[in-house]
Predicted model as a PDB file, atoms N, CA, C, CB and O in Angstrom, pLDDT in the B-factor column:
MODEL        1                                                                  
ATOM      1  N   MET A   1      22.862-135.238-257.341  1.00 78.00           N  
ATOM      2  CA  MET A   1      22.146-135.739-258.462  1.00 78.00           C  
ATOM      3  C   MET A   1      21.889-137.222-258.214  1.00 78.00           C  
ATOM      4  CB  MET A   1      22.919-135.493-259.776  1.00 78.00           C  
ATOM      5  O   MET A   1      22.819-137.982-257.944  1.00 78.00           O  
ATOM      6  N   LYS A   2      20.646-137.623-258.304  1.00 80.00           N  
ATOM      7  CA  LYS A   2      20.305-139.032-258.127  1.00 80.00           C  
ATOM      8  C   LYS A   2      20.077-139.652-259.501  1.00 80.00           C  
ATOM      9  CB  LYS A   2      19.041-139.201-257.220  1.00 80.00           C  
ATOM     10  O   LYS A   2      19.341-139.116-260.331  1.00 80.00           O  
ATOM     11  N   MET A   3      20.728-140.796-259.720  1.00 78.00           N  
ATOM     12  CA  MET A   3      20.605-141.488-260.991  1.00 78.00           C  
ATOM     13  C   MET A   3      20.162-142.920-260.710  1.00 78.00           C  
ATOM     14  CB  MET A   3      21.947-141.455-261.788  1.00 78.00           C  
ATOM     15  O   MET A   3      20.750-143.613-259.881  1.00 78.00           O  
ATOM     16  N   GLU A   4      19.149-143.338-261.391  1.00 83.00           N  
ATOM     17  CA  GLU A   4      18.590-144.664-261.165  1.00 83.00           C  
ATOM     18  C   GLU A   4      19.636-145.743-261.411  1.00 83.00           C  
ATOM     19  CB  GLU A   4      17.374-144.892-262.063  1.00 83.00           C  
ATOM     20  O   GLU A   4      20.264-145.789-262.469  1.00 83.00           O  
ATOM     21  N   GLY A   5      19.812-146.609-260.418  1.00 84.00           N  
ATOM     22  CA  GLY A   5      20.745-147.716-260.533  1.00 84.00           C  
ATOM     23  C   GLY A   5      22.211-147.332-260.404  1.00 84.00           C  
ATOM     24  O   GLY A   5      23.085-148.175-260.604  1.00 84.00           O  
ATOM     25  N   LYS A   6      22.496-146.083-260.076  1.00 83.00           N  
ATOM     26  CA  LYS A   6      23.875-145.594-259.943  1.00 83.00           C  
ATOM     27  C   LYS A   6      24.060-144.940-258.583  1.00 83.00           C  
ATOM     28  CB  LYS A   6      24.222-144.591-261.077  1.00 83.00           C  
ATOM     29  O   LYS A   6      23.091-144.647-257.882  1.00 83.00           O  
ATOM     30  N   LYS A   7      25.324-144.714-258.218  1.00 84.00           N  
ATOM     31  CA  LYS A   7      25.611-143.974-256.997  1.00 84.00           C  
ATOM     32  C   LYS A   7      25.162-142.524-257.176  1.00 84.00           C  
ATOM     33  CB  LYS A   7      27.126-144.050-256.644  1.00 84.00           C  
ATOM     34  O   LYS A   7      25.152-142.004-258.292  1.00 84.00           O  
ATOM     35  N   ASP A   8      24.794-141.876-256.074  1.00 85.00           N  
ATOM     36  CA  ASP A   8      24.479-140.449-256.123  1.00 85.00           C  
ATOM     37  C   ASP A   8      25.725-139.688-256.562  1.00 85.00           C  
ATOM     38  CB  ASP A   8      23.970-139.933-254.738  1.00 85.00           C  
ATOM     39  O   ASP A   8      26.848-140.089-256.253  1.00 85.00           O  
ATOM     40  N   LEU A   9      25.521-138.589-257.283  1.00 87.00           N  
ATOM     41  CA  LEU A   9      26.623-137.745-257.723  1.00 87.00           C  
ATOM     42  C   LEU A   9      26.474-136.376-257.074  1.00 87.00           C  
ATOM     43  CB  LEU A   9      26.658-137.628-259.277  1.00 87.00           C  
ATOM     44  O   LEU A   9      25.443-135.718-257.211  1.00 87.00           O  
ATOM     45  N   ILE A  10      27.509-135.960-256.372  1.00 85.00           N  
ATOM     46  CA  ILE A  10      27.535-134.633-255.762  1.00 85.00           C  
ATOM     47  C   ILE A  10      28.465-133.768-256.586  1.00 85.00           C  
ATOM     48  CB  ILE A  10      27.992-134.691-254.263  1.00 85.00           C  
ATOM     49  O   ILE A  10      29.632-134.107-256.780  1.00 85.00           O  
ATOM     50  N   GLU A  11      27.944-132.642-257.073  1.00 87.00           N  
ATOM     51  CA  GLU A  11      28.754-131.690-257.815  1.00 87.00           C  
ATOM     52  C   GLU A  11      28.991-130.492-256.907  1.00 87.00           C  
ATOM     53  CB  GLU A  11      28.064-131.265-259.161  1.00 87.00           C  
ATOM     54  O   GLU A  11      28.070-129.997-256.258  1.00 87.00           O  
ATOM     55  N   SER A  12      30.229-130.038-256.872  1.00 84.00           N  
ATOM     56  CA  SER A  12      30.579-128.966-255.959  1.00 84.00           C  
ATOM     57  C   SER A  12      31.501-127.981-256.656  1.00 84.00           C  
ATOM     58  CB  SER A  12      31.238-129.521-254.689  1.00 84.00           C  
ATOM     59  O   SER A  12      32.370-128.373-257.434  1.00 84.00           O  
ATOM     60  N   SER A  13      31.306-126.700-256.372  1.00 83.00           N  
ATOM     61  CA  SER A  13      32.228-125.688-256.886  1.00 83.00           C  
ATOM     62  C   SER A  13      32.679-124.812-255.728  1.00 83.00           C  
ATOM     63  CB  SER A  13      31.564-124.831-258.010  1.00 83.00           C  
ATOM     64  O   SER A  13      32.016-124.717-254.695  1.00 83.00           O  
ATOM     65  N   PHE A  14      33.823-124.176-255.931  1.00 79.00           N  
ATOM     66  CA  PHE A  14      34.403-123.366-254.867  1.00 79.00           C  
ATOM     67  C   PHE A  14      35.125-122.196-255.496  1.00 79.00           C  
ATOM     68  CB  PHE A  14      35.364-124.199-253.976  1.00 79.00           C  
ATOM     69  O   PHE A  14      35.890-122.363-256.446  1.00 79.00           O  
ATOM     70  N   TYR A  15      34.881-121.012-254.964  1.00 77.00           N  
ATOM     71  CA  TYR A  15      35.587-119.811-255.409  1.00 77.00           C  
ATOM     72  C   TYR A  15      36.106-119.088-254.183  1.00 77.00           C  
ATOM     73  CB  TYR A  15      34.662-118.882-256.257  1.00 77.00           C  
ATOM     74  O   TYR A  15      35.354-118.829-253.243  1.00 77.00           O  
ATOM     75  N   MET A  16      37.377-118.765-254.190  1.00 72.00           N  
ATOM     76  CA  MET A  16      37.974-118.098-253.044  1.00 72.00           C  
ATOM     77  C   MET A  16      38.810-116.926-253.544  1.00 72.00           C  
ATOM     78  CB  MET A  16      38.839-119.085-252.206  1.00 72.00           C  
ATOM     79  O   MET A  16      39.976-117.112-253.890  1.00 72.00           O  
ATOM     80  N   PRO A  17      38.236-115.714-253.591  1.00 68.00           N  
ATOM     81  CA  PRO A  17      38.974-114.567-254.129  1.00 68.00           C  
ATOM     82  C   PRO A  17      40.105-114.079-253.228  1.00 68.00           C  
ATOM     83  CB  PRO A  17      38.026-113.438-254.375  1.00 68.00           C  
ATOM     84  O   PRO A  17      41.011-113.395-253.705  1.00 68.00           O  
ATOM     85  N   HIS A  18      40.074-114.412-251.948  1.00 70.00           N  
ATOM     86  CA  HIS A  18      41.115-113.999-251.008  1.00 70.00           C  
ATOM     87  C   HIS A  18      41.660-115.240-250.313  1.00 70.00           C  
ATOM     88  CB  HIS A  18      40.565-112.971-249.967  1.00 70.00           C  
ATOM     89  O   HIS A  18      40.967-116.250-250.196  1.00 70.00           O  
ATOM     90  N   ARG A  19      42.870-115.160-249.865  1.00 66.00           N  
ATOM     91  CA  ARG A  19      43.468-116.276-249.128  1.00 66.00           C  
ATOM     92  C   ARG A  19      42.945-116.252-247.699  1.00 66.00           C  
ATOM     93  CB  ARG A  19      45.029-116.201-249.150  1.00 66.00           C  
ATOM     94  O   ARG A  19      43.400-115.458-246.876  1.00 66.00           O  
ATOM     95  N   LYS A  20      42.010-117.105-247.417  1.00 73.00           N  
ATOM     96  CA  LYS A  20      41.434-117.171-246.074  1.00 73.00           C  
ATOM     97  C   LYS A  20      41.427-118.622-245.618  1.00 73.00           C  
ATOM     98  CB  LYS A  20      39.992-116.572-246.044  1.00 73.00           C  
ATOM     99  O   LYS A  20      40.659-119.436-246.133  1.00 73.00           O  
ATOM    100  N   MET A  21      42.278-118.946-244.658  1.00 75.00           N  
ATOM    101  CA  MET A  21      42.345-120.316-244.161  1.00 75.00           C  
ATOM    102  C   MET A  21      41.000-120.759-243.611  1.00 75.00           C  
ATOM    103  CB  MET A  21      43.422-120.443-243.085  1.00 75.00           C  
ATOM    104  O   MET A  21      40.668-121.942-243.682  1.00 75.00           O  
ATOM    105  N   SER A  22      40.225-119.840-243.067  1.00 81.00           N  
ATOM    106  CA  SER A  22      38.911-120.214-242.533  1.00 81.00           C  
ATOM    107  C   SER A  22      38.010-120.741-243.650  1.00 81.00           C  
ATOM    108  CB  SER A  22      38.244-119.006-241.834  1.00 81.00           C  
ATOM    109  O   SER A  22      37.211-121.646-243.411  1.00 81.00           O  
ATOM    110  N   ASP A  23      38.122-120.195-244.865  1.00 79.00           N  
ATOM    111  CA  ASP A  23      37.339-120.699-245.994  1.00 79.00           C  
ATOM    112  C   ASP A  23      37.745-122.122-246.348  1.00 79.00           C  
ATOM    113  CB  ASP A  23      37.506-119.787-247.213  1.00 79.00           C  
ATOM    114  O   ASP A  23      36.900-122.964-246.651  1.00 79.00           O  
ATOM    115  N   ILE A  24      39.041-122.378-246.307  1.00 77.00           N  
ATOM    116  CA  ILE A  24      39.534-123.726-246.606  1.00 77.00           C  
ATOM    117  C   ILE A  24      39.045-124.709-245.546  1.00 77.00           C  
ATOM    118  CB  ILE A  24      41.081-123.740-246.682  1.00 77.00           C  
ATOM    119  O   ILE A  24      38.645-125.827-245.870  1.00 77.00           O  
ATOM    120  N   GLN A  25      39.076-124.297-244.291  1.00 83.00           N  
ATOM    121  CA  GLN A  25      38.620-125.175-243.215  1.00 83.00           C  
ATOM    122  C   GLN A  25      37.120-125.463-243.334  1.00 83.00           C  
ATOM    123  CB  GLN A  25      38.931-124.546-241.848  1.00 83.00           C  
ATOM    124  O   GLN A  25      36.689-126.595-243.110  1.00 83.00           O  
ATOM    125  N   GLU A  26      36.327-124.454-243.684  1.00 85.00           N  
ATOM    126  CA  GLU A  26      34.888-124.659-243.867  1.00 85.00           C  
ATOM    127  C   GLU A  26      34.623-125.568-245.058  1.00 85.00           C  
ATOM    128  CB  GLU A  26      34.167-123.313-244.057  1.00 85.00           C  
ATOM    129  O   GLU A  26      33.715-126.398-245.023  1.00 85.00           O  
ATOM    130  N   ARG A  27      35.409-125.413-246.100  1.00 82.00           N  
ATOM    131  CA  ARG A  27      35.268-126.266-247.283  1.00 82.00           C  
ATOM    132  C   ARG A  27      35.560-127.714-246.908  1.00 82.00           C  
ATOM    133  CB  ARG A  27      36.214-125.797-248.421  1.00 82.00           C  
ATOM    134  O   ARG A  27      34.855-128.627-247.336  1.00 82.00           O  
ATOM    135  N   ARG A  28      36.592-127.916-246.117  1.00 83.00           N  
ATOM    136  CA  ARG A  28      36.937-129.275-245.689  1.00 83.00           C  
ATOM    137  C   ARG A  28      35.791-129.902-244.897  1.00 83.00           C  
ATOM    138  CB  ARG A  28      38.224-129.262-244.839  1.00 83.00           C  
ATOM    139  O   ARG A  28      35.454-131.066-245.112  1.00 83.00           O  
ATOM    140  N   LYS A  29      35.187-129.134-243.980  1.00 88.00           N  
ATOM    141  CA  LYS A  29      34.050-129.644-243.206  1.00 88.00           C  
ATOM    142  C   LYS A  29      32.916-130.066-244.131  1.00 88.00           C  
ATOM    143  CB  LYS A  29      33.552-128.583-242.210  1.00 88.00           C  
ATOM    144  O   LYS A  29      32.313-131.122-243.941  1.00 88.00           O  
ATOM    145  N   SER A  30      32.628-129.235-245.137  1.00 86.00           N  
ATOM    146  CA  SER A  30      31.553-129.551-246.086  1.00 86.00           C  
ATOM    147  C   SER A  30      31.837-130.842-246.840  1.00 86.00           C  
ATOM    148  CB  SER A  30      31.365-128.404-247.078  1.00 86.00           C  
ATOM    149  O   SER A  30      30.949-131.678-247.014  1.00 86.00           O  
ATOM    150  N   LEU A  31      33.081-131.000-247.286  1.00 83.00           N  
ATOM    151  CA  LEU A  31      33.439-132.209-248.026  1.00 83.00           C  
ATOM    152  C   LEU A  31      33.378-133.442-247.124  1.00 83.00           C  
ATOM    153  CB  LEU A  31      34.842-132.067-248.635  1.00 83.00           C  
ATOM    154  O   LEU A  31      32.951-134.511-247.561  1.00 83.00           O  
ATOM    155  N   GLU A  32      33.799-133.299-245.884  1.00 86.00           N  
ATOM    156  CA  GLU A  32      33.718-134.429-244.958  1.00 86.00           C  
ATOM    157  C   GLU A  32      32.270-134.841-244.722  1.00 86.00           C  
ATOM    158  CB  GLU A  32      34.388-134.077-243.625  1.00 86.00           C  
ATOM    159  O   GLU A  32      31.966-136.034-244.697  1.00 86.00           O  
ATOM    160  N   LEU A  33      31.382-133.883-244.551  1.00 84.00           N  
ATOM    161  CA  LEU A  33      29.963-134.203-244.377  1.00 84.00           C  
ATOM    162  C   LEU A  33      29.389-134.867-245.618  1.00 84.00           C  
ATOM    163  CB  LEU A  33      29.167-132.940-244.050  1.00 84.00           C  
ATOM    164  O   LEU A  33      28.609-135.815-245.520  1.00 84.00           O  
ATOM    165  N   ALA A  34      29.774-134.375-246.771  1.00 81.00           N  
ATOM    166  CA  ALA A  34      29.246-134.912-248.027  1.00 81.00           C  
ATOM    167  C   ALA A  34      29.721-136.341-248.285  1.00 81.00           C  
ATOM    168  CB  ALA A  34      29.655-134.018-249.189  1.00 81.00           C  
ATOM    169  O   ALA A  34      29.058-137.098-248.995  1.00 81.00           O  
ATOM    170  N   THR A  35      30.862-136.709-247.714  1.00 79.00           N  
ATOM    171  CA  THR A  35      31.411-138.043-247.978  1.00 79.00           C  
ATOM    172  C   THR A  35      31.113-139.049-246.864  1.00 79.00           C  
ATOM    173  CB  THR A  35      32.905-137.946-248.177  1.00 79.00           C  
ATOM    174  O   THR A  35      31.645-140.159-246.884  1.00 79.00           O  
ATOM    175  N   LEU A  36      30.277-138.682-245.900  1.00 83.00           N  
ATOM    176  CA  LEU A  36      29.914-139.635-244.849  1.00 83.00           C  
ATOM    177  C   LEU A  36      29.210-140.850-245.436  1.00 83.00           C  
ATOM    178  CB  LEU A  36      29.018-138.963-243.801  1.00 83.00           C  
ATOM    179  O   LEU A  36      29.410-141.972-244.969  1.00 83.00           O  
ATOM    180  N   ASN A  37      28.403-140.636-246.440  1.00 75.00           N  
ATOM    181  CA  ASN A  37      27.726-141.728-247.136  1.00 75.00           C  
ATOM    182  C   ASN A  37      28.652-142.193-248.256  1.00 75.00           C  
ATOM    183  CB  ASN A  37      26.316-141.280-247.698  1.00 75.00           C  
ATOM    184  O   ASN A  37      28.885-141.452-249.211  1.00 75.00           O  
ATOM    185  N   HIS A  38      29.176-143.399-248.149  1.00 77.00           N  
ATOM    186  CA  HIS A  38      30.150-143.896-249.119  1.00 77.00           C  
ATOM    187  C   HIS A  38      29.510-144.343-250.430  1.00 77.00           C  
ATOM    188  CB  HIS A  38      30.922-145.042-248.522  1.00 77.00           C  
ATOM    189  O   HIS A  38      30.215-144.777-251.341  1.00 77.00           O  
ATOM    190  N   ASN A  39      28.204-144.243-250.536  1.00 77.00           N  
ATOM    191  CA  ASN A  39      27.524-144.637-251.761  1.00 77.00           C  
ATOM    192  C   ASN A  39      27.311-143.409-252.660  1.00 77.00           C  
ATOM    193  CB  ASN A  39      26.170-145.321-251.435  1.00 77.00           C  
ATOM    194  O   ASN A  39      26.243-143.226-253.243  1.00 77.00           O  
ATOM    195  N   ARG A  40      28.350-142.579-252.754  1.00 81.00           N  
ATOM    196  CA  ARG A  40      28.273-141.350-253.540  1.00 81.00           C  
ATOM    197  C   ARG A  40      29.555-141.157-254.346  1.00 81.00           C  
ATOM    198  CB  ARG A  40      28.026-140.134-252.625  1.00 81.00           C  
ATOM    199  O   ARG A  40      30.629-141.626-253.970  1.00 81.00           O  
ATOM    200  N   GLN A  41      29.409-140.466-255.443  1.00 84.00           N  
ATOM    201  CA  GLN A  41      30.539-139.994-256.243  1.00 84.00           C  
ATOM    202  C   GLN A  41      30.574-138.482-256.091  1.00 84.00           C  
ATOM    203  CB  GLN A  41      30.416-140.428-257.767  1.00 84.00           C  
ATOM    204  O   GLN A  41      29.534-137.866-255.854  1.00 84.00           O  
ATOM    205  N   MET A  42      31.753-137.866-256.222  1.00 84.00           N  
ATOM    206  CA  MET A  42      31.842-136.422-256.046  1.00 84.00           C  
ATOM    207  C   MET A  42      32.765-135.807-257.081  1.00 84.00           C  
ATOM    208  CB  MET A  42      32.325-136.083-254.642  1.00 84.00           C  
ATOM    209  O   MET A  42      33.810-136.366-257.413  1.00 84.00           O  
ATOM    210  N   VAL A  43      32.364-134.642-257.586  1.00 86.00           N  
ATOM    211  CA  VAL A  43      33.192-133.832-258.471  1.00 86.00           C  
ATOM    212  C   VAL A  43      33.344-132.473-257.800  1.00 86.00           C  
ATOM    213  CB  VAL A  43      32.561-133.705-259.920  1.00 86.00           C  
ATOM    214  O   VAL A  43      32.351-131.821-257.478  1.00 86.00           O  
ATOM    215  N   VAL A  44      34.595-132.042-257.586  1.00 84.00           N  
ATOM    216  CA  VAL A  44      34.871-130.737-256.985  1.00 84.00           C  
ATOM    217  C   VAL A  44      35.679-129.929-257.997  1.00 84.00           C  
ATOM    218  CB  VAL A  44      35.644-130.879-255.613  1.00 84.00           C  
ATOM    219  O   VAL A  44      36.702-130.396-258.498  1.00 84.00           O  
ATOM    220  N   ALA A  45      35.219-128.720-258.292  1.00 85.00           N  
ATOM    221  CA  ALA A  45      35.914-127.844-259.234  1.00 85.00           C  
ATOM    222  C   ALA A  45      35.864-126.426-258.705  1.00 85.00           C  
ATOM    223  CB  ALA A  45      35.288-127.926-260.654  1.00 85.00           C  
ATOM    224  O   ALA A  45      35.035-126.103-257.855  1.00 85.00           O  
ATOM    225  N   GLY A  46      36.739-125.588-259.200  1.00 81.00           N  
ATOM    226  CA  GLY A  46      36.668-124.195-258.807  1.00 81.00           C  
ATOM    227  C   GLY A  46      37.985-123.478-258.915  1.00 81.00           C  
ATOM    228  O   GLY A  46      38.972-124.016-259.418  1.00 81.00           O  
ATOM    229  N   ASP A  47      37.984-122.243-258.429  1.00 74.00           N  
ATOM    230  CA  ASP A  47      39.156-121.387-258.416  1.00 74.00           C  
ATOM    231  C   ASP A  47      39.556-121.209-256.964  1.00 74.00           C  
ATOM    232  CB  ASP A  47      38.881-120.008-259.115  1.00 74.00           C  
ATOM    233  O   ASP A  47      39.022-120.343-256.272  1.00 74.00           O  
ATOM    234  N   PHE A  48      40.480-122.010-256.506  1.00 65.00           N  
ATOM    235  CA  PHE A  48      40.865-121.997-255.104  1.00 65.00           C  
ATOM    236  C   PHE A  48      41.812-120.851-254.771  1.00 65.00           C  
ATOM    237  CB  PHE A  48      41.505-123.309-254.738  1.00 65.00           C  
ATOM    238  O   PHE A  48      41.912-120.453-253.610  1.00 65.00           O  
ATOM    239  N   ASN A  49      42.512-120.311-255.774  1.00 66.00           N  
ATOM    240  CA  ASN A  49      43.327-119.113-255.609  1.00 66.00           C  
ATOM    241  C   ASN A  49      44.303-119.221-254.442  1.00 66.00           C  
ATOM    242  CB  ASN A  49      42.439-117.914-255.413  1.00 66.00           C  
ATOM    243  O   ASN A  49      44.512-118.252-253.712  1.00 66.00           O  
ATOM    244  N   CYS A  50      44.892-120.384-254.270  1.00 69.00           N  
ATOM    245  CA  CYS A  50      45.853-120.584-253.179  1.00 69.00           C  
ATOM    246  C   CYS A  50      47.064-121.353-253.695  1.00 69.00           C  
ATOM    247  CB  CYS A  50      45.195-121.340-251.989  1.00 69.00           C  
ATOM    248  O   CYS A  50      47.194-122.550-253.438  1.00 69.00           O  
ATOM    249  N   PRO A  51      47.948-120.675-254.420  1.00 75.00           N  
ATOM    250  CA  PRO A  51      49.104-121.390-254.976  1.00 75.00           C  
ATOM    251  C   PRO A  51      50.086-121.877-253.919  1.00 75.00           C  
ATOM    252  CB  PRO A  51      49.829-120.503-255.944  1.00 75.00           C  
ATOM    253  O   PRO A  51      50.895-122.763-254.194  1.00 75.00           O  
ATOM    254  N   ASP A  52      50.031-121.321-252.726  1.00 79.00           N  
ATOM    255  CA  ASP A  52      50.990-121.687-251.689  1.00 79.00           C  
ATOM    256  C   ASP A  52      50.411-122.636-250.640  1.00 79.00           C  
ATOM    257  CB  ASP A  52      51.499-120.446-251.013  1.00 79.00           C  
ATOM    258  O   ASP A  52      50.975-122.778-249.555  1.00 79.00           O  
ATOM    259  N   ILE A  53      49.300-123.277-250.952  1.00 78.00           N  
ATOM    260  CA  ILE A  53      48.689-124.217-250.015  1.00 78.00           C  
ATOM    261  C   ILE A  53      49.146-125.639-250.346  1.00 78.00           C  
ATOM    262  CB  ILE A  53      47.136-124.113-250.060  1.00 78.00           C  
ATOM    263  O   ILE A  53      49.108-126.060-251.502  1.00 78.00           O  
ATOM    264  N   ASP A  54      49.567-126.351-249.346  1.00 82.00           N  
ATOM    265  CA  ASP A  54      49.864-127.782-249.456  1.00 82.00           C  
ATOM    266  C   ASP A  54      48.528-128.478-249.219  1.00 82.00           C  
ATOM    267  CB  ASP A  54      50.997-128.263-248.414  1.00 82.00           C  
ATOM    268  O   ASP A  54      48.115-128.649-248.072  1.00 82.00           O  
ATOM    269  N   TRP A  55      47.850-128.880-250.291  1.00 79.00           N  
ATOM    270  CA  TRP A  55      46.480-129.387-250.207  1.00 79.00           C  
ATOM    271  C   TRP A  55      46.387-130.716-249.473  1.00 79.00           C  
ATOM    272  CB  TRP A  55      45.903-129.538-251.591  1.00 79.00           C  
ATOM    273  O   TRP A  55      45.362-131.009-248.857  1.00 79.00           O  
ATOM    274  N   GLU A  56      47.436-131.521-249.528  1.00 84.00           N  
ATOM    275  CA  GLU A  56      47.379-132.808-248.827  1.00 84.00           C  
ATOM    276  C   GLU A  56      47.370-132.617-247.317  1.00 84.00           C  
ATOM    277  CB  GLU A  56      48.563-133.690-249.233  1.00 84.00           C  
ATOM    278  O   GLU A  56      46.728-133.381-246.595  1.00 84.00           O  
ATOM    279  N   ASN A  57      48.085-131.592-246.834  1.00 83.00           N  
ATOM    280  CA  ASN A  57      48.176-131.343-245.400  1.00 83.00           C  
ATOM    281  C   ASN A  57      47.364-130.137-244.949  1.00 83.00           C  
ATOM    282  CB  ASN A  57      49.608-131.152-245.011  1.00 83.00           C  
ATOM    283  O   ASN A  57      47.318-129.832-243.757  1.00 83.00           O  
ATOM    284  N   LEU A  58      46.722-129.449-245.891  1.00 78.00           N  
ATOM    285  CA  LEU A  58      45.941-128.243-245.608  1.00 78.00           C  
ATOM    286  C   LEU A  58      46.740-127.258-244.764  1.00 78.00           C  
ATOM    287  CB  LEU A  58      44.634-128.606-244.894  1.00 78.00           C  
ATOM    288  O   LEU A  58      46.309-126.828-243.694  1.00 78.00           O  
ATOM    289  N   ALA A  59      47.917-126.917-245.277  1.00 82.00           N  
ATOM    290  CA  ALA A  59      48.796-125.987-244.576  1.00 82.00           C  
ATOM    291  C   ALA A  59      49.436-125.041-245.587  1.00 82.00           C  
ATOM    292  CB  ALA A  59      49.882-126.748-243.769  1.00 82.00           C  
ATOM    293  O   ALA A  59      49.519-125.355-246.774  1.00 82.00           O  
ATOM    294  N   VAL A  60      49.885-123.892-245.113  1.00 81.00           N  
ATOM    295  CA  VAL A  60      50.601-122.947-245.962  1.00 81.00           C  
ATOM    296  C   VAL A  60      52.047-123.419-246.058  1.00 81.00           C  
ATOM    297  CB  VAL A  60      50.512-121.479-245.398  1.00 81.00           C  
ATOM    298  O   VAL A  60      52.683-123.713-245.045  1.00 81.00           O  
ATOM    299  N   ARG A  61      52.561-123.490-247.290  1.00 83.00           N  
ATOM    300  CA  ARG A  61      53.938-123.938-247.486  1.00 83.00           C  
ATOM    301  C   ARG A  61      54.927-122.954-246.862  1.00 83.00           C  
ATOM    302  CB  ARG A  61      54.235-124.110-248.983  1.00 83.00           C  
ATOM    303  O   ARG A  61      54.666-121.751-246.830  1.00 83.00           O  
ATOM    304  N   ASN A  62      56.044-123.449-246.374  1.00 83.00           N  
ATOM    305  CA  ASN A  62      57.083-122.605-245.786  1.00 83.00           C  
ATOM    306  C   ASN A  62      57.662-121.621-246.800  1.00 83.00           C  
ATOM    307  CB  ASN A  62      58.198-123.471-245.215  1.00 83.00           C  
ATOM    308  O   ASN A  62      58.113-120.538-246.426  1.00 83.00           O  
ATOM    309  N   SER A  63      57.650-121.990-248.081  1.00 83.00           N  
ATOM    310  CA  SER A  63      58.215-121.137-249.125  1.00 83.00           C  
ATOM    311  C   SER A  63      57.242-120.064-249.615  1.00 83.00           C  
ATOM    312  CB  SER A  63      58.654-121.987-250.290  1.00 83.00           C  
ATOM    313  O   SER A  63      57.577-119.311-250.529  1.00 83.00           O  
ATOM    314  N   ALA A  64      56.054-119.978-249.032  1.00 77.00           N  
ATOM    315  CA  ALA A  64      55.038-119.020-249.470  1.00 77.00           C  
ATOM    316  C   ALA A  64      55.500-117.586-249.288  1.00 77.00           C  
ATOM    317  CB  ALA A  64      53.743-119.242-248.709  1.00 77.00           C  
ATOM    318  O   ALA A  64      56.130-117.247-248.286  1.00 77.00           O  
ATOM    319  N   GLN A  65      55.178-116.735-250.277  1.00 71.00           N  
ATOM    320  CA  GLN A  65      55.493-115.314-250.149  1.00 71.00           C  
ATOM    321  C   GLN A  65      54.658-114.689-249.040  1.00 71.00           C  
ATOM    322  CB  GLN A  65      55.251-114.579-251.481  1.00 71.00           C  
ATOM    323  O   GLN A  65      55.159-113.888-248.250  1.00 71.00           O  
ATOM    324  N   ASP A  66      53.402-115.053-248.988  1.00 64.00           N  
ATOM    325  CA  ASP A  66      52.471-114.534-247.977  1.00 64.00           C  
ATOM    326  C   ASP A  66      52.110-115.700-247.074  1.00 64.00           C  
ATOM    327  CB  ASP A  66      51.177-113.885-248.633  1.00 64.00           C  
ATOM    328  O   ASP A  66      51.194-116.458-247.394  1.00 64.00           O  
ATOM    329  N   LYS A  67      52.803-115.866-245.954  1.00 60.00           N  
ATOM    330  CA  LYS A  67      52.604-117.025-245.092  1.00 60.00           C  
ATOM    331  C   LYS A  67      51.365-116.941-244.221  1.00 60.00           C  
ATOM    332  CB  LYS A  67      53.791-117.208-244.228  1.00 60.00           C  
ATOM    333  O   LYS A  67      50.958-117.943-243.633  1.00 60.00           O  
ATOM    334  N   THR A  68      50.759-115.767-244.126  1.00 59.00           N  
ATOM    335  CA  THR A  68      49.567-115.640-243.302  1.00 59.00           C  
ATOM    336  C   THR A  68      48.327-115.829-244.148  1.00 59.00           C  
ATOM    337  CB  THR A  68      49.533-114.283-242.599  1.00 59.00           C  
ATOM    338  O   THR A  68      48.268-115.370-245.288  1.00 59.00           O  
ATOM    339  N   CYS A  69      47.357-116.490-243.604  1.00 50.00           N  
ATOM    340  CA  CYS A  69      46.055-116.618-244.226  1.00 50.00           C  
ATOM    341  C   CYS A  69      45.077-115.936-243.285  1.00 50.00           C  
ATOM    342  CB  CYS A  69      45.667-118.128-244.497  1.00 50.00           C  
ATOM    343  O   CYS A  69      44.646-116.546-242.306  1.00 50.00           O  
ATOM    344  N   PRO A  70      44.717-114.697-243.551  1.00 46.00           N  
ATOM    345  CA  PRO A  70      43.838-113.980-242.640  1.00 46.00           C  
ATOM    346  C   PRO A  70      42.506-114.676-242.474  1.00 46.00           C  
ATOM    347  CB  PRO A  70      43.622-112.574-243.124  1.00 46.00           C  
ATOM    348  O   PRO A  70      42.044-115.374-243.377  1.00 46.00           O  
ATOM    349  N   THR A  71      41.898-114.488-241.341  1.00 39.00           N  
ATOM    350  CA  THR A  71      40.606-115.114-241.073  1.00 39.00           C  
ATOM    351  C   THR A  71      39.445-114.246-241.510  1.00 39.00           C  
ATOM    352  CB  THR A  71      40.477-115.428-239.607  1.00 39.00           C  
ATOM    353  O   THR A  71      38.290-114.664-241.418  1.00 39.00           O  
ATOM    354  N   SER A  72      39.729-113.049-241.983  1.00 35.00           N  
ATOM    355  CA  SER A  72      38.667-112.196-242.506  1.00 35.00           C  
ATOM    356  C   SER A  72      39.206-111.357-243.650  1.00 35.00           C  
ATOM    357  CB  SER A  72      38.085-111.291-241.397  1.00 35.00           C  
ATOM    358  O   SER A  72      40.400-111.062-243.707  1.00 35.00           O  
ATOM    359  N   SER A  73      38.326-110.978-244.556  1.00 37.00           N  
ATOM    360  CA  SER A  73      38.734-110.186-245.717  1.00 37.00           C  
ATOM    361  C   SER A  73      39.104-108.776-245.288  1.00 37.00           C  
ATOM    362  CB  SER A  73      37.615-110.148-246.773  1.00 37.00           C  
ATOM    363  O   SER A  73      38.560-108.254-244.314  1.00 37.00           O  
ATOM    364  N   PRO A  74      40.047-108.149-246.029  1.00 38.00           N  
ATOM    365  CA  PRO A  74      40.416-106.761-245.704  1.00 38.00           C  
ATOM    366  C   PRO A  74      39.263-105.804-245.974  1.00 38.00           C  
ATOM    367  CB  PRO A  74      41.649-106.329-246.511  1.00 38.00           C  
ATOM    368  O   PRO A  74      39.396-104.600-245.757  1.00 38.00           O  
TER     369      PRO A  74                                                      
ENDMDL                                                                          
END                                                                             
């Protein structure tokens, strides 16, 4: 969204019905590309459906019940 006299605003949503690490990795790539221009603001919302993900390190927590994140849906 371009606003006159303001930084651009990027709105983003994400839905992940299955635990797929590949989806998280692709999402990270998208966010990195979107933030290359530092003259932007960003809002990210959605249903990430990953209670066992350590979001700061993008890794599955050791205490996770399901430690595998399949690369494809069943």
